[in-house]
C-alpha positions as CSV (number, residue, x, y, z in Angstrom):
1,X,11.6,28.1,13.6
2,X,14.1,27.4,16.3
3,X,13.4,25.7,19.6
4,X,12.9,28.9,21.6
5,X,10.0,29.9,19.3
6,X,8.7,26.3,19.0
7,X,8.6,25.9,22.8
8,X,6.8,29.1,23.3
9,X,4.3,28.6,20.5
10,X,3.4,25.1,21.9
11,X,3.1,26.6,25.4
12,X,0.6,29.1,24.1
13,X,-1.4,26.5,22.3
14,X,-1.4,24.3,25.4
15,X,-2.7,27.1,27.6
16,X,-5.4,28.0,25.2
17,X,-6.5,24.3,25.2
18,X,-6.4,23.8,29.1
19,X,-9.7,23.1,30.6
20,X,-10.6,25.9,32.8
21,X,-13.7,24.0,34.1
22,X,-11.2,21.3,35.4
23,X,-9.2,23.8,37.1
24,X,-12.2,25.3,38.7
25,X,-13.3,22.0,40.1
26,X,-9.9,21.5,41.7
27,X,-10.2,25.0,43.3
28,X,-13.6,24.1,44.6
29,X,-12.4,20.9,46.2
30,X,-9.4,22.7,47.8
31,X,-11.7,25.5,49.1
32,X,-13.9,22.9,50.7
33,X,-10.8,21.4,52.3
34,X,-9.9,24.8,53.7
35,X,-13.5,25.3,55.0
36,X,-13.4,22.0,56.8
37,X,-9.9,22.4,58.1
38,X,-8.7,19.4,56.3
39,X,-5.1,18.9,55.2
40,X,-3.8,18.9,51.7
41,X,-0.9,16.6,51.0
42,X,1.2,17.2,47.9
43,X,3.5,14.7,46.1
44,X,5.6,14.4,42.8
45,X,8.9,13.4,41.5
46,X,11.8,15.4,40.1
47,X,10.5,18.8,38.7
48,X,7.2,17.8,40.1
49,X,8.7,17.3,43.5
50,X,9.9,21.0,43.4
51,X,6.4,22.1,42.3
52,X,5.0,20.0,45.2
53,X,7.0,22.1,47.6
54,X,6.2,25.4,45.7
55,X,2.5,24.6,45.8
56,X,2.6,23.8,49.6
57,X,4.3,27.3,50.0
58,X,1.8,29.1,48.1
59,X,-1.3,27.4,49.5
60,X,0.0,28.2,53.0
61,X,1.2,31.8,52.4
62,X,-0.5,33.2,49.2
63,X,-4.1,32.4,50.6
64,X,-3.8,34.3,54.0
65,X,-6.7,36.5,54.7
66,X,-6.8,38.4,58.0
67,X,-9.1,36.9,60.6
68,X,-9.5,33.7,58.5
69,X,-8.1,30.2,59.3
70,X,-4.9,29.3,57.5
71,X,-4.6,26.6,54.9
72,X,-3.3,23.3,56.0
73,X,-0.9,22.0,53.3
74,X,2.2,19.8,53.5
75,X,4.5,18.5,50.7
76,X,5.6,15.0,51.4
77,X,8.5,15.6,49.1
78,X,10.3,17.7,51.7
79,X,10.8,14.8,54.2
80,X,14.0,13.8,52.9
81,X,15.3,11.5,55.7
82,X,12.2,9.5,55.8
83,X,12.0,9.4,52.0
84,X,15.6,8.0,51.7
85,X,15.0,5.5,54.6
86,X,11.8,4.1,53.0
87,X,13.6,3.9,49.6
88,X,16.5,2.2,51.3
89,X,14.8,-0.2,53.5
90,X,11.6,-1.0,51.4
91,X,11.6,0.4,47.9
92,X,11.2,3.9,46.2
93,X,7.7,3.2,45.2
94,X,6.7,3.3,48.9
95,X,8.2,6.8,49.8
96,X,4.8,8.5,49.7
97,X,2.5,5.9,50.9
98,X,4.5,5.1,53.9
99,X,4.1,8.8,54.9
100,X,0.4,8.8,54.1
101,X,-0.1,5.8,56.4
102,X,1.2,8.0,59.3
103,X,-0.5,11.3,58.5
104,X,-3.6,11.0,56.2
105,X,-7.0,11.3,57.7
106,X,-10.4,10.6,56.1
107,X,-11.5,13.8,54.3
108,X,-8.0,15.0,53.6
109,X,-6.9,15.8,50.0
110,X,-4.0,14.4,48.2
111,X,-2.6,16.4,45.2
112,X,-0.4,14.3,42.9
113,X,1.7,15.9,40.3
114,X,3.0,13.7,37.5
115,X,3.8,14.5,33.9
116,X,3.4,10.8,32.7
117,X,0.9,10.0,35.4
118,X,2.5,6.6,35.6
119,X,5.1,6.9,38.4
120,X,4.5,3.9,40.7
121,X,5.1,5.8,43.9
122,X,2.4,8.4,42.8
123,X,-0.1,5.8,41.8
124,X,0.3,3.8,45.0
125,X,-0.1,6.9,47.0
126,X,-3.2,7.9,45.1
127,X,-4.8,4.4,45.4
128,X,-4.0,4.4,49.2
129,X,-5.5,7.8,49.7
130,X,-8.7,6.7,47.9
131,X,-9.1,3.7,49.9
132,X,-8.6,5.7,53.0
133,X,-11.4,8.2,52.3
134,X,-9.3,11.0,51.0
135,X,-10.1,13.2,47.9
136,X,-7.4,12.7,45.3
137,X,-6.4,15.4,42.7
138,X,-4.0,14.6,39.8
139,X,-2.2,17.3,37.9
140,X,-1.0,15.4,34.8
141,X,0.6,15.9,31.4
142,X,-1.0,14.7,28.2
143,X,-2.4,12.2,27.9
144,X,-2.5,11.7,31.7
145,X,-1.7,8.1,32.2
146,X,-3.0,6.0,35.1
147,X,-3.2,9.0,37.4
148,X,-5.8,10.6,35.2
149,X,-7.9,7.5,35.3
150,X,-7.8,6.9,39.1
151,X,-7.8,10.5,40.6
152,X,-11.2,11.8,41.7
153,X,-10.4,15.1,40.1
154,X,-7.8,15.7,37.4
155,X,-6.3,18.6,35.3
156,X,-4.4,17.5,32.2
157,X,-1.9,20.1,30.9
158,X,-2.2,19.4,27.2
159,X,1.5,19.5,26.2
160,X,3.7,16.5,25.3
161,X,7.0,17.9,26.4
162,X,7.7,17.1,30.1
163,X,9.2,20.6,30.6
164,X,6.0,22.2,29.3
165,X,3.8,20.0,31.6
166,X,6.0,21.1,34.5
167,X,5.7,24.9,33.5
168,X,2.0,24.4,33.1
169,X,1.7,22.9,36.6
170,X,3.6,25.7,38.2
171,X,1.4,28.2,36.4
172,X,-1.7,26.3,37.7
173,X,-0.3,26.4,41.1
174,X,-0.2,30.2,41.0
175,X,-3.7,30.5,39.5
176,X,-5.2,28.1,42.0
177,X,-3.6,30.0,45.0
178,X,-4.6,33.3,43.8
179,X,-8.3,32.1,43.1
180,X,-8.4,30.4,46.6
181,X,-7.4,33.7,48.2
182,X,-10.2,35.6,46.5
183,X,-12.7,32.9,47.5
184,X,-11.5,33.0,51.2
185,X,-11.8,36.8,51.0
186,X,-15.3,36.7,49.6
187,X,-16.2,34.1,52.2
188,X,-15.0,36.4,54.9
189,X,-17.0,39.3,53.7
190,X,-20.2,37.2,53.4
191,X,-19.8,35.7,56.9
192,X,-19.2,39.3,58.3
193,X,-22.3,40.5,56.5
194,X,-24.4,37.6,57.7
195,X,-23.3,38.3,61.2
196,X,-24.1,41.9,60.9
197,X,-27.7,41.2,59.6
198,X,-28.2,38.6,62.4
199,X,-26.9,41.0,65.0
């Protein structure tokens, strides 16, 4: 078996082993954030930083339903000037928590992506968010590290290769965004029906 076949077979196994219930709990929390017009902040390093930006894009764009409020989501990975200033003047471990000190509000949601679950800047940000009254969600690799232990909700993608973990998180991003759109659409229909009955 060459690496191509091995990689794909391992991904198939990881996908079959993924906890759907954990993913649904995350969707439920994000749907609640949408209903209450809270902001979802997203963070990650390296490939996970790219997924954070991608997730922000999909939460904002792929969940649109005519006549319904828009999703409020921002990727803190995209603020490069401030990130480099904080890394230069303080330390890299502060690049996310410094932004949260400015923007985070009680009731907001922080989504943290980390294969290892042990990145110090991610762990510090999640710790700060929890202390500030935000809900924290960890998208981790196996076994999940510190992030899986401290996040309020977590989805562990059960693969050991970092690339497969990142692949899994991107797939989760798409599944989550599409499910959120379905729930928002259903919410719109139910609201319209309730209004018609009341009228």
